[in-house]
C-alpha positions in Angstrom: 66.4 -41.8 97.3 66.6 -38.1 100.2 64.2 -36.1 98.1 61.7 -39.2 98.6 62.7 -39.4 102.8 61.8 -35.8 103.0 58.2 -36.1 101.8 57.5 -38.9 103.9 55.0 -38.3 106.7 55.1 -40.7 109.9 52.9 -41.0 113.0 52.1 -43.5 115.4 53.2 -47.2 113.5 53.0 -45.7 109.9 55.2 -44.0 107.7 53.3 -42.6 104.3 52.9 -39.9 101.5 49.0 -39.8 100.5 48.5 -37.3 98.0 45.4 -36.3 96.5 44.1 -34.6 93.3 40.3 -33.7 94.0 38.3 -31.9 91.4 34.8 -31.3 91.2 32.4 -28.4 89.6 29.6 -25.9 90.2 26.2 -27.3 89.3 25.4 -27.3 85.7 29.2 -26.0 85.5 27.4 -22.0 85.8 30.2 -19.7 86.4 29.9 -19.0 89.9 32.9 -18.7 91.5 33.9 -15.2 91.0 36.9 -13.7 92.9 35.4 -13.3 96.0 33.6 -16.0 96.5 36.9 -17.8 95.2 38.8 -16.2 98.0 36.4 -17.5 100.4 36.3 -20.8 99.5 39.7 -20.8 99.5 40.4 -19.3 103.3 37.0 -22.0 104.2 39.2 -25.0 102.8 42.2 -24.1 104.2 40.1 -24.0 107.9 38.8 -27.3 107.3 41.8 -29.1 106.2 43.0 -27.7 109.6 40.5 -28.5 111.8 40.1 -32.0 110.5 43.9 -32.9 109.9 44.7 -33.3 106.5 47.1 -30.7 104.6 46.3 -28.6 101.4 49.0 -28.2 99.0 47.7 -26.2 96.6 44.3 -25.1 95.4 43.0 -23.1 92.6 39.7 -22.0 90.8 39.5 -22.9 87.0 37.0 -21.1 85.0 34.7 -19.8 87.4 33.0 -22.8 87.3 35.6 -25.9 88.4 37.4 -26.5 91.6 41.6 -28.1 91.9 42.5 -29.4 95.4 45.7 -31.1 96.1 45.8 -32.5 99.6 48.0 -34.6 101.5 46.2 -37.0 104.5 46.8 -39.9 106.5 46.0 -43.1 105.3 43.0 -43.2 107.9 41.4 -40.3 106.3 39.4 -41.5 103.4 39.4 -39.3 100.6 36.0 -39.8 99.8 35.4 -38.0 103.5 37.7 -35.5 102.9 35.5 -34.3 99.6 32.3 -35.1 101.7 33.8 -32.4 104.4 34.9 -30.0 101.9 31.9 -29.9 99.2 29.2 -30.3 102.3 31.0 -27.1 104.6 31.6 -24.7 101.8 28.9 -25.3 100.1 26.6 -24.4 103.2 28.8 -21.4 104.5 29.1 -20.2 100.5 25.1 -20.2 100.5 25.0 -18.4 104.2 27.6 -15.7 102.8 26.5 -14.8 99.3 22.8 -16.2 99.0 22.4 -14.7 95.7 24.7 -17.5 94.3 21.4 -20.1 95.4 19.4 -18.2 93.0 21.5 -18.8 90.1 
């Protein structure tokens, strides 16, 4: 019982423990997530999480073509909104930082 209480978070009027496992892949499963791009992606995801008020417990890039993210968020933040933020912002910034990816 004690372990469960440690994982619970509280905010005004709510006690919660909402965790989401988000998986998304690159377009056509192309293997474009090289180590430098993967590190940049991870850094961006943590920045986005900090800015928008959710927590990234773990992030992994698998086989250079997909990403697993384990997120904990307040119940008022919809999982679809988290995915929209992560995919939209990271795609735009990766294309700016690594223009060669857009050609692949």
